[in-house]
C-alpha positions in Angstrom: 0.4 -1.0 -2.7 3.5 -3.1 -2.0 3.7 -5.9 -4.5 5.8 -8.2 -1.9 5.9 -8.7 1.8 8.7 -10.2 3.3 9.2 -11.0 7.2 12.5 -10.9 8.1 12.2 -11.5 11.7 12.3 -15.3 11.8 15.2 -15.3 9.5 19.1 -15.5 10.8 20.6 -12.2 10.4 23.2 -14.1 8.1 20.4 -14.8 5.1 18.0 -11.5 5.5 19.6 -9.1 3.2 20.5 -12.0 0.4 16.5 -13.0 1.0 15.4 -9.1 0.2 17.8 -9.1 -3.0 16.5 -12.0 -3.8 12.5 -10.6 -3.6 13.3 -7.3 -5.2 15.4 -8.4 -7.9 11.8 -10.7 -8.8 9.7 -7.7 -8.6 8.4 -5.8 -12.3 9.4 -2.1 -12.4 7.2 -0.1 -10.6 6.7 -2.4 -7.5 7.5 -1.9 -4.1 8.8 -4.3 -1.3 7.7 -4.7 1.9 10.1 -5.8 4.5 9.3 -5.9 8.0 12.3 -6.7 10.2 13.7 -6.9 13.9 15.7 -3.8 13.6 15.7 -0.2 11.8 17.0 -1.9 8.2 19.3 1.7 7.7 22.4 -0.7 6.7 20.3 -2.5 3.8 19.0 1.5 2.9 22.8 2.1 2.6 23.6 -0.8 0.9 20.3 -0.5 -2.1 21.3 3.1 -2.8 25.3 2.1 -3.5 24.3 -0.9 -5.1 21.0 -1.8 -6.5 20.8 0.9 -9.8 16.7 -0.4 -10.2 16.3 0.7 -6.4 14.2 4.1 -6.3 16.1 5.8 -2.5 13.6 9.0 -3.1 10.8 7.1 -2.6 11.7 5.0 0.7 9.8 4.7 3.8 10.8 3.1 6.9 8.4 3.3 10.4 8.8 1.8 13.4 5.5 0.5 14.1 5.8 -0.9 17.6 9.0 -1.7 19.2 10.8 -4.6 17.2 8.9 -4.2 14.2 10.5 -2.1 11.6 8.5 -1.7 7.7 10.1 -0.4 5.4 9.3 -0.1 1.3 11.6 -0.3 -0.9 10.6 1.2 -4.3 11.9 -0.2 -7.6 12.0 1.8 -10.6 9.8 2.3 -13.2 
C-alpha cells in the first residue's frame, strides 16, 4: 500500500520531477510513492532508474487508469 500519493496533474510540468524527488526522499525504506500523472511517466522512471540508488526499479508499476490518468508506483528499497 502506498505511503504517499502525489497528484501531479495540476502542477506545472517544470515542477513535477522536483516534487516527485522530494516526496520520494521523504519516504522510509520499503515504502512506495504513488504518483498520478496526465501522461506516461516513463521519462521519470528512466531518470529514477539511472540516478536514484534507493529506487526499486524491479517493482515499479504503471497503469493507465483512463485517458489522461496514469498511476505509477515508485517503491523505495528496504
